[in-house]
C-alpha positions in Angstrom: 0.0 0.0 0.0 1.2 3.5 -0.8 0.7 6.1 1.9 0.0 9.7 0.8 0.1 12.9 2.8 -1.6 16.0 1.4 -1.3 19.4 2.9 -3.6 22.4 1.9 -2.6 26.0 1.4 -3.8 28.8 3.7 -1.1 31.2 4.7 -0.5 31.6 8.4 -3.3 28.9 8.9 -0.5 26.4 8.0 -0.1 26.4 11.8 -3.0 24.0 11.9 -1.7 21.1 9.8 1.8 21.8 11.1 0.7 21.2 14.7 -1.3 18.1 13.6 2.0 16.8 12.2 3.8 17.6 15.4 1.4 15.5 17.4 1.4 12.6 14.8 5.2 12.6 15.0 5.2 12.5 18.8 2.7 9.5 18.8 4.8 7.8 16.2 8.0 8.2 18.2 6.2 6.8 21.3 4.5 3.9 19.7 7.5 2.9 17.6 10.0 3.3 20.5 12.1 5.5 18.2 12.7 9.0 19.6 14.2 10.0 16.2 11.3 8.9 14.1 10.2 11.5 11.5 6.7 11.8 9.9 8.2 11.9 6.4 9.7 8.4 6.9 6.3 6.9 7.2 4.7 8.3 4.0 5.6 7.3 0.5 4.5 10.5 -1.2 3.7 14.1 0.0 1.7 16.8 -1.8 1.6 20.4 -0.8 0.1 23.7 -1.9 1.3 27.2 -0.8 1.9 27.0 2.9 1.4 23.2 2.6 4.1 23.1 -0.1 6.5 24.8 2.3 5.7 22.3 5.0 6.2 19.4 2.5 9.7 20.7 1.6 10.7 21.1 5.2 9.5 17.6 6.1 11.4 16.1 3.1 14.6 18.1 3.5 17.6 15.8 3.6 20.0 15.6 6.6 23.6 16.6 5.9 24.8 13.5 7.7 22.5 11.1 5.9 20.8 12.4 2.7 18.2 9.6 2.9 16.9 10.8 6.3 15.0 14.0 7.0 16.8 16.8 8.7 13.9 18.7 10.3 11.3 17.5 12.8 7.6 18.4 12.5 8.3 20.7 15.5 10.9 22.6 13.5 8.5 23.0 10.6 5.9 24.5 13.0 8.6 26.9 14.3 8.7 28.6 10.9 5.2 29.9 11.4 5.4 30.6 15.1 8.8 32.3 14.9 8.6 34.1 11.5 4.9 34.3 10.7 4.4 37.8 12.1 7.5 39.1 10.2 6.4 37.5 6.9 3.0 39.1 7.0 4.2 42.5 8.1 3.5 45.7 6.2 3.4 49.5 6.8 0.3 51.4 7.5 1.0 53.5 4.5 1.3 50.5 2.2 -1.9 49.0 3.7 -3.6 52.4 3.1 -2.4 52.5 -0.5 -3.6 49.0 -1.1 -7.2 50.0 -0.2 -7.2 52.3 -3.2 -5.4 49.8 -5.5 -2.2 51.9 -5.6 0.1 49.0 -4.8 -0.1 45.6 -6.6 0.6 43.5 -3.5 0.2 44.1 0.2 3.4 42.5 1.5 7.0 42.7 0.4 8.4 39.2 -0.3 11.8 40.0 1.2 11.0 38.6 4.7 9.5 35.4 3.2 12.5 35.0 0.9 15.0 35.4 3.8 13.2 32.8 5.8 13.2 30.3 2.9 16.9 30.9 2.3 17.6 30.3 6.0 15.8 27.0 5.9 16.7 25.7 2.4 19.9 27.4 1.3 21.0 26.0 -2.1 19.4 22.6 -1.7 17.5 21.5 -4.8 14.2 19.8 -5.4 15.9 16.7 -6.7 17.6 16.3 -3.3 14.4 15.8 -1.3 14.2 12.4 0.4 10.8 11.3 -1.0 8.7 11.8 -4.1 6.4 14.8 -3.9 4.4 17.3 -5.9 4.1 21.0 -5.2 1.6 23.2 -7.1 1.9 26.6 -8.8 0.5 28.4 -11.8 2.3 29.9 -14.8 0.7 33.3 -15.6 2.3 33.7 -19.0 1.7 30.2 -20.4 -1.7 30.0 -18.5 -1.1 26.5 -17.3 -0.6 24.6 -14.1 3.0 24.1 -13.0 3.8 21.1 -10.8 7.1 20.8 -9.1 7.9 17.0 -9.0 10.8 15.6 -7.1 10.9 12.5 -9.4 10.9 14.6 -12.6 13.7 16.8 -11.2 15.7 13.6 -10.8 14.9 12.0 -14.2 14.9 15.2 -16.3 17.9 16.9 -14.9 18.6 20.6 -14.5 15.7 21.6 -16.9 13.2 20.5 -14.4 15.2 21.0 -11.2 14.9 24.1 -9.0 16.2 25.5 -5.7 13.8 24.6 -2.9 13.7 28.2 -1.8 12.3 29.1 -5.3 9.8 26.3 -5.3 8.4 27.5 -2.0 8.4 31.2 -3.1 6.4 30.2 -6.2 3.9 28.0 -4.6 3.1 30.7 -1.9 3.0 33.7 -4.2 -0.7 34.5 -3.4 -2.0 37.2 -5.7 -2.6 40.6 -4.0 -0.5 39.4 -1.0 2.9 38.8 -2.6 4.3 39.6 -6.0 4.5 37.1 -8.8 7.5 34.8 -8.3 9.9 35.0 -11.2 12.1 32.0 -10.7 14.6 30.0 -12.9 15.3 26.3 -13.2 18.8 25.1 -12.5 19.3 25.1 -16.3 18.3 28.8 -16.4 14.7 28.6 -17.8 12.4 31.4 -16.6 9.1 30.7 -14.9 6.7 33.5 -13.7 4.5 31.7 -11.2 1.8 32.4 -8.6 0.3 30.5 -5.7 -0.6 26.9 -6.1 -4.0 27.7 -4.5 -5.0 29.1 -7.9 -4.7 25.5 -9.2 -5.4 23.2 -6.2 -5.8 24.7 -2.7 -6.3 21.1 -1.6 -3.6 19.1 -3.6 -5.0 15.6 -2.7 -6.3 15.0 -6.3 -2.9 16.0 -7.7 -1.2 13.5 -5.4 -3.7 10.7 -6.2 -3.3 11.2 -10.0 0.5 11.4 -9.7 0.8 8.2 -7.8 -1.7 6.3 -10.0 0.1 7.6 -13.1 3.4 6.4 -11.8 2.1 2.9 -11.1 -0.3 1.8 -13.9 -1.6 -1.1 -11.9 -2.4 1.0 -8.8 -6.1 1.2 -7.6 -7.8 3.0 -4.8 -7.5 -0.2 -2.8 -3.7 0.3 -2.8 -3.8 3.8 -1.4 -4.0 5.3 2.1 -4.4 9.1 2.2 -4.2 11.6 5.0 -5.3 15.0 4.0 -4.7 18.0 6.2 -6.7 21.2 5.8 -6.1 24.7 7.2 -9.7 25.4 8.3 -13.0 25.9 6.6 -13.3 29.7 6.5 -16.9 30.8 5.8 -16.5 34.5 5.9 -19.6 36.1 4.3 -19.1 38.9 1.7 -21.8 41.5 1.3 -23.1 42.0 -2.2 -23.7 45.8 -1.8 -20.2 46.2 -0.3 -18.7 44.4 -3.4 -20.7 46.6 -5.8 -19.3 49.8 -4.3 -15.6 48.7 -4.0 -13.0 49.2 -6.7 -12.4 46.0 -8.6 -8.7 45.8 -7.5 -9.5 46.3 -3.8 -11.6 43.1 -3.6 -8.7 41.0 -4.8 -8.0 39.4 -1.4 -11.7 38.5 -1.1 -11.7 36.9 -4.5 -8.6 34.9 -3.7 -10.3 33.7 -0.5 -13.4 32.7 -2.4 -11.6 30.9 -5.2 -9.2 29.0 -3.0 -12.0 28.0 -0.5 -14.2 26.8 -3.3 -11.4 24.8 -4.9 -10.5 23.1 -1.6 -14.1 22.2 -0.8 -14.7 20.7 -4.3 -11.6 18.6 -4.1 -12.4 17.3 -0.7 -15.9 16.3 -1.9 -14.6 14.5 -5.0 -11.8 12.6 -3.2 -14.2 11.5 -0.4 -16.7 10.3 -3.0 -14.0 8.4 -4.9 -13.0 6.5 -1.8 -16.6 5.9 -0.8 -17.5 4.6 -4.3 -14.7 2.1 -4.1 -15.8 1.1 -0.6 -12.5 2.2 0.9 -13.7 5.2 3.0 -11.4 4.1 5.9 -8.4 4.6 3.6 -9.1 8.4 3.4 -8.8 10.6 6.5 -9.4 14.4 6.3 -8.5 16.5 9.3 -9.6 20.1 9.3 -11.4 22.5 11.8 -14.8 23.4 10.5 -15.5 26.1 13.0 -13.2 29.1 12.7 -15.2 31.5 14.8 -12.5 31.7 17.5 -9.8 33.0 15.2 -9.2 35.6 12.5 -9.3 33.3 9.4 -7.6 35.4 6.8 -4.4 33.9 5.5 -2.4 36.9 6.6 -3.8 37.3 10.1 -0.4 36.7 11.7 -0.5 38.7 14.9 1.0 37.0 17.9 -2.4 36.8 19.5 -4.0 35.2 16.4 -1.1 32.7 16.1 -1.8 31.5 19.7 -5.5 31.2 18.8 -4.6 29.1 15.8 -2.5 26.8 18.0 -5.4 26.5 20.4 -7.8 25.7 17.5 -5.4 23.0 16.2 -5.2 21.6 19.7 -9.0 21.3 19.9 -9.1 19.7 16.5 -6.7 17.0 17.7 -8.6 16.5 21.0 -11.7 15.9 18.9 -9.9 13.4 16.6 -7.8 11.3 19.0 -9.2 8.1 17.6 -8.4 9.1 14.0 -4.8 10.2 15.0 -4.2 6.8 16.7 -5.6 5.0 13.7 -3.3 6.9 11.3 -0.2 6.1 13.5 -1.1 2.4 13.9 -1.6 2.0 10.1 1.7 3.8 9.3 3.7 1.7 11.8 2.1 -1.5 10.6 3.0 -0.6 7.0 6.6 0.3 7.9 7.1 -2.9 9.9 5.7 -5.1 7.3 8.2 -7.8 6.5 10.3 -7.3 3.4 8.4 -4.1 2.6 10.1 -2.5 -0.3 10.1 1.2 -1.1 7.1 1.4 -3.5 9.0 3.8 -5.7 12.2 1.7 -6.1 10.8 -0.4 -8.9 9.7 2.7 -10.7 13.1 4.3 -10.3 14.8 1.1 -11.6 12.7 1.4 -14.7 13.5 5.0 -15.2 
């Protein structure tokens, strides 16, 4: 069985899936009697969009001492948001004022985000990640999806390989929040990209198709998927308010509507797919549905709201203790299966 982890986009709300991963990793360490166990070692494939793409890259980042082992713990992934979230989503009152009148194209400078990404990833490349993955983005000039694939970076060389810091900058370039990410492959090809949430806020379908495409004989019966959301934000937008606003000033609201709709649709389709094949237990979606206790906008990164998001994630886990235990038990059983071979090794031999 191939075990898939999918992580949604959502800006600072990435704290929610990050904390879920911290708890899952702690349970894994306890149940496996391995204090050094890492969540990435128990999944065969990881998909991420925007903030979920950043989390995926941190989880799959190779250790200097052993490139086949992950360097960062889930706790260190969470620390990116807790320690740097406020700085990443920091702007001046003047810039915020100008944005209200559409006089600046994006609300935040990308400098703080780029500095954090460089601190975490340095010059490490996509091809060096320890497991197969897919990170989403969208090419605004070619008007097509762009998927960063670890496997393609390995098999196609520098033309499809990128620095991880650029991958993360591209997948998180949310329109109206950050400028378009103009990045280059290792071979020097230019890519103008925006946030993967424009393609798939919930990247679980991308992961499903990628794995089934890689293994032609794979069926739903062969898959176990854990999908982590960043919260169902149901902020209502007033019709009359929209009518009176300048088109450019409602950009953030439109981004919120589009990404939320995309995530909800994907969750419905994936859930139906597993149910139709009578494998509902093979799909677990964890996401808070009541966001009333927090400010739900993707850039609400005040220290107070960060603490509220942590509390919300803690409540989510308290309500899903059975599911968390079931996930861990399954992952440990899979890993301990006798003679279990890396499901991607046969594919790599063929390539």
